[in-house]
C-alpha positions as CSV (number, residue, x, y, z in Angstrom):
1,M,31.6,62.5,-34.0
2,E,31.9,60.1,-31.0
3,I,29.9,61.9,-28.8
4,Q,27.4,62.6,-31.4
5,N,27.2,59.0,-31.9
6,L,26.8,58.2,-28.4
7,F,23.7,60.6,-27.9
8,L,22.1,59.1,-31.3
9,A,22.4,55.3,-29.5
10,V,21.2,56.7,-26.2
11,G,17.9,58.2,-27.8
12,F,17.7,55.1,-29.8
13,M,17.7,53.0,-26.7
14,I,15.3,55.4,-25.0
15,A,12.9,55.5,-27.9
16,L,13.1,52.0,-28.1
17,G,12.0,51.3,-24.6
18,A,9.0,53.6,-24.6
19,I,7.9,51.7,-27.6
20,L,8.1,48.8,-26.0
21,S,6.5,49.9,-22.9
22,T,3.5,51.3,-24.6
23,F,3.3,48.0,-26.6
24,L,3.5,46.1,-23.2
25,V,0.6,48.5,-21.5
26,L,-1.7,47.9,-24.3
27,A,-1.4,44.4,-24.8
28,N,-1.6,44.3,-21.0
29,K,-5.2,45.9,-21.3
30,K,-6.1,44.0,-24.6
31,F,-5.3,40.5,-23.3
32,S,-5.9,40.8,-19.3
33,V,-8.5,38.7,-17.7
34,Q,-10.5,40.0,-14.7
35,E,-10.4,37.4,-12.0
36,D,-13.6,36.3,-10.4
37,P,-14.2,38.0,-7.2
38,R,-16.0,35.3,-6.0
39,I,-12.5,33.3,-5.6
40,G,-11.2,35.7,-2.9
41,D,-14.3,35.1,-1.2
42,V,-14.1,31.3,-1.0
43,E,-10.6,31.3,-0.3
44,G,-11.7,33.6,2.7
45,M,-14.0,31.0,3.8
46,L,-11.8,28.0,3.2
47,P,-9.3,26.9,6.4
48,G,-6.4,28.5,5.0
49,S,-4.3,25.6,6.0
50,N,-2.9,24.9,2.5
51,C,-2.4,21.5,3.3
52,G,-3.1,20.0,-0.2
53,A,-5.4,17.5,1.3
54,C,-7.8,18.2,-1.6
55,G,-5.2,17.7,-4.4
56,Q,-4.6,21.4,-5.1
57,P,-1.4,23.4,-4.1
58,G,-3.3,25.7,-1.6
59,C,-6.9,27.0,-0.8
60,R,-6.9,29.5,-3.5
61,A,-6.4,27.1,-6.3
62,F,-8.9,24.8,-4.7
63,A,-11.4,27.6,-4.7
64,E,-10.6,28.4,-8.3
65,Q,-11.5,24.9,-9.2
66,V,-14.7,24.9,-7.2
67,I,-15.9,27.8,-8.6
68,S,-15.0,26.6,-12.2
69,G,-16.9,23.4,-11.4
70,N,-13.9,21.1,-11.7
71,E,-14.0,20.0,-7.7
72,P,-16.6,19.8,-5.2
73,I,-16.6,21.5,-1.9
74,A,-16.6,18.3,-0.2
75,Q,-13.1,17.6,-1.7
76,C,-12.0,19.9,1.2
77,S,-11.6,17.3,4.0
78,V,-10.6,20.2,6.5
79,S,-13.6,22.2,6.4
80,T,-16.7,21.5,8.7
81,P,-19.7,20.6,7.2
82,E,-21.1,24.1,8.5
83,V,-18.3,25.9,6.3
84,Q,-18.8,23.7,3.4
85,E,-22.8,24.6,3.6
86,E,-22.0,28.2,3.7
87,I,-19.8,28.1,0.6
88,A,-22.4,26.0,-1.3
89,G,-25.0,28.8,-0.3
90,Y,-22.9,31.4,-1.3
91,L,-22.1,30.0,-4.5
92,G,-25.5,28.4,-5.2
93,I,-24.5,25.0,-5.7
94,G,-24.4,21.6,-3.8
95,V,-21.6,20.7,-1.6
96,G,-21.1,17.5,-3.5
97,S,-19.3,14.5,-2.1
98,A,-15.9,12.9,-1.9
99,Q,-14.2,9.8,-0.9
100,K,-12.7,10.0,2.6
101,K,-9.0,8.8,2.6
102,V,-6.9,8.3,5.9
103,A,-3.3,7.3,6.4
104,R,-2.3,4.1,7.0
105,L,1.1,2.7,8.1
106,A,2.4,-0.4,6.6
107,C,4.5,-1.5,10.1
108,A,3.2,-2.8,13.2
109,G,6.8,-3.5,14.8
110,G,6.8,-1.3,17.7
111,S,9.6,-1.8,20.4
112,N,8.0,-4.4,22.3
113,V,7.7,-6.9,19.0
114,A,10.7,-5.8,16.5
115,R,14.1,-5.9,17.5
116,Q,16.7,-3.2,17.8
117,R,20.1,-4.4,16.8
118,V,22.2,-1.2,17.7
119,R,21.7,1.5,20.1
120,Y,20.9,4.6,17.7
121,Q,22.7,8.0,19.4
122,G,22.0,11.2,17.5
123,L,19.1,13.4,16.5
124,K,16.0,12.3,17.3
125,T,14.3,12.4,14.1
126,C,13.7,9.4,11.4
127,L,15.2,11.1,9.1
128,A,18.6,11.5,10.5
129,A,18.7,8.0,12.0
130,S,17.8,6.4,8.7
131,V,21.2,7.4,7.1
132,V,22.9,6.1,10.2
133,T,23.2,2.3,9.6
134,G,19.4,2.5,8.6
135,G,18.6,3.8,12.2
136,G,19.7,0.5,13.9
137,K,16.6,-1.6,13.5
138,G,16.4,-5.4,12.9
139,C,13.8,-4.9,10.3
140,V,15.5,-2.6,7.4
141,W,12.1,-1.8,6.2
142,G,10.2,-1.0,9.8
143,C,9.2,2.2,11.3
144,L,12.2,3.9,13.3
145,G,9.6,5.5,16.0
146,H,11.1,9.2,16.3
147,G,7.8,10.5,15.5
148,D,8.7,12.7,12.6
149,C,5.3,12.0,11.2
150,D,3.7,13.1,14.4
151,V,5.6,16.4,14.5
152,V,4.7,17.6,11.2
153,C,0.9,16.6,11.2
154,D,-1.0,19.8,11.6
155,F,-4.0,18.2,12.5
156,D,-3.0,16.3,15.8
157,A,-4.3,13.0,14.0
158,I,-1.0,11.1,14.7
159,T,0.5,10.1,17.9
160,M,3.1,7.9,19.3
161,D,2.0,4.9,21.4
162,V,4.2,3.4,24.4
163,N,6.2,1.5,21.9
164,G,7.0,4.0,19.6
165,L,4.6,3.4,16.7
166,P,2.6,5.8,15.1
167,V,-1.2,5.6,15.8
168,V,-3.5,7.4,13.4
169,D,-6.7,9.0,14.6
170,E,-8.8,8.7,11.3
171,E,-11.5,11.1,12.5
172,K,-8.9,13.9,12.6
173,C,-6.9,12.7,9.5
174,T,-7.6,15.1,6.7
175,A,-5.2,12.9,4.1
176,C,-3.1,15.9,3.6
177,G,-0.1,13.3,2.9
178,D,2.5,15.2,5.1
179,C,3.4,11.7,7.1
180,V,3.7,10.2,3.5
181,D,6.3,13.1,2.6
182,I,8.1,13.0,5.8
183,C,8.6,9.2,6.5
184,P,12.1,8.4,5.1
185,K,10.8,4.4,4.9
186,D,7.9,5.4,2.8
187,L,5.3,3.4,5.0
188,F,2.5,5.8,5.0
189,S,0.2,5.9,2.1
190,L,-3.5,7.4,1.8
191,E,-6.1,5.1,1.5
192,P,-9.8,5.1,1.0
193,I,-11.6,4.4,4.6
194,E,-13.8,2.1,2.9
195,N,-10.8,-0.1,2.1
196,K,-10.8,-2.5,5.4
197,L,-8.2,-5.1,4.3
198,W,-4.7,-3.8,4.9
199,V,-1.0,-5.3,5.2
200,A,0.7,-3.7,8.1
201,C,4.3,-4.9,7.0
202,K,6.7,-4.0,4.3
203,S,9.5,-6.1,4.9
204,E,10.4,-8.2,2.2
205,A,12.3,-11.0,4.3
206,A,10.5,-14.3,4.6
207,G,9.9,-17.3,7.1
208,D,11.8,-17.1,10.3
209,S,14.2,-14.5,9.4
210,A,11.5,-12.2,9.2
211,E,9.9,-13.2,12.3
212,R,13.5,-13.1,14.2
213,E,13.6,-9.2,13.7
214,C,10.1,-8.8,14.3
215,E,7.0,-11.1,15.8
216,V,4.4,-9.6,13.8
217,A,6.4,-9.4,10.3
218,C,4.8,-11.3,7.4
219,T,6.5,-14.1,6.7
220,A,5.5,-14.6,3.2
221,C,3.2,-18.1,4.2
222,G,0.9,-17.0,1.4
223,L,-2.1,-18.3,3.6
224,C,-4.3,-15.0,3.1
225,A,-3.6,-15.2,-0.7
226,A,-4.9,-18.9,-0.6
227,D,-8.3,-17.9,1.5
228,A,-9.1,-14.5,-0.5
229,S,-11.3,-14.6,-3.4
230,E,-9.7,-15.2,-6.7
231,G,-7.2,-12.5,-7.6
232,L,-7.7,-10.2,-4.7
233,I,-4.6,-10.7,-3.1
234,T,-1.1,-12.0,-4.9
235,M,2.3,-12.6,-3.6
236,Q,4.9,-10.0,-4.5
237,N,8.4,-10.1,-3.1
238,N,7.3,-12.2,0.0
239,L,4.5,-9.6,0.5
240,P,0.6,-10.0,0.1
241,V,-0.5,-7.4,-2.4
242,I,-3.8,-6.3,-2.5
243,D,-5.8,-5.6,-5.7
244,Y,-8.3,-2.9,-4.4
245,S,-10.2,-2.9,-7.8
246,R,-11.7,-6.1,-6.0
247,I,-11.9,-5.0,-2.8
248,A,-15.7,-5.5,-3.1
249,S,-15.0,-9.0,-2.8
250,A,-13.0,-8.9,0.2
251,N,-13.9,-9.9,4.0
252,A,-12.2,-10.5,7.1
253,E,-12.2,-14.3,6.4
254,C,-8.6,-13.9,4.7
255,I,-6.9,-12.6,7.7
256,E,-7.9,-15.4,10.0
257,R,-4.9,-17.5,9.2
258,C,-2.2,-15.4,9.5
259,P,0.3,-16.5,11.8
260,T,1.6,-13.2,13.0
261,G,-1.3,-10.8,12.3
262,A,0.5,-9.1,9.8
263,I,-2.6,-8.5,7.5
264,V,-5.7,-6.7,9.4
265,W,-9.1,-5.9,8.9
266,F,-9.9,-2.3,10.1
267,S,-13.2,-2.2,11.9
268,D,-15.7,0.6,11.7
269,S,-13.9,2.2,14.8
270,G,-10.5,2.3,12.9
271,R,-9.0,-0.3,15.1
272,A,-6.7,-2.7,13.1
273,E,-8.4,-6.3,14.0
274,K,-6.3,-9.5,13.7
275,G,-7.2,-13.1,12.8
276,R,-8.3,-16.0,14.9
277,K,-4.9,-17.7,14.5
278,A,-2.5,-14.6,15.1
279,K,-0.4,-14.8,18.0
280,R,-1.3,-12.6,20.9
281,I,1.4,-10.4,22.2
282,I,1.0,-9.0,25.8
283,R,4.7,-7.8,26.1
284,S,4.5,-4.3,26.7
285,E,8.6,-3.7,27.6
286,P,10.9,-2.8,24.6
287,L,12.7,-5.9,23.7
288,P,16.6,-6.0,24.5
289,I,18.8,-4.3,22.4
290,G,21.3,-6.6,20.3
């Protein structure tokens, strides 16, 4: 009797499995969606870097959005103009336009102007240094200078200068965001290239205590806010905060009286220009440790 029941149970499970399998096959046929073959073709024309600069998780997802009309081809900042035109010609649409963004660093404290209070010995990465007494830098908000951002950039848009500070090549930068993600001090952000006004400091210290640790730190004097058009710059946590919704009213005049050059104006060439009253730093060698 027990053997008979066992056979019945096994037979029932086999029958149930067959019914469910049949149901799944029929449902798959009924509800399947045919993928547009152009998606693969457009994906093949894209760079294949899957960098995320377009705002999508990868090139295939971006191709889907382009074909559905949700994203312009120009949103892929890695593609050359020739490739963008090729895709546009294939799809029979325009390239469209996209606002160019670049990575900007909220720090100007290289080793020649910012004090290192202790000598860090360990794995030469910013991430590793940041968990050991914050990296040993006097300004706890400042760049640690080990170049994690340089290493992670796939487009050679970041190089480290002689003072251990990252320099962004705006022509090469695709705004992929890898430097933003890797920086343990959250010093990078992606900004529209048209926004010329920038605060190159993230220190929340003020006055002499800020300048003691970094000669180009913001001292919270508030002169930039006083000289800017109404509402453009406000002081928060001892730092100027720019309201970029009012950026159309900005000009370089609001940086002119900054005594340390912590607020800058980016020229068309991508160079960070300081105001007339900013101290001039000619020192090239690192400050002594301690």
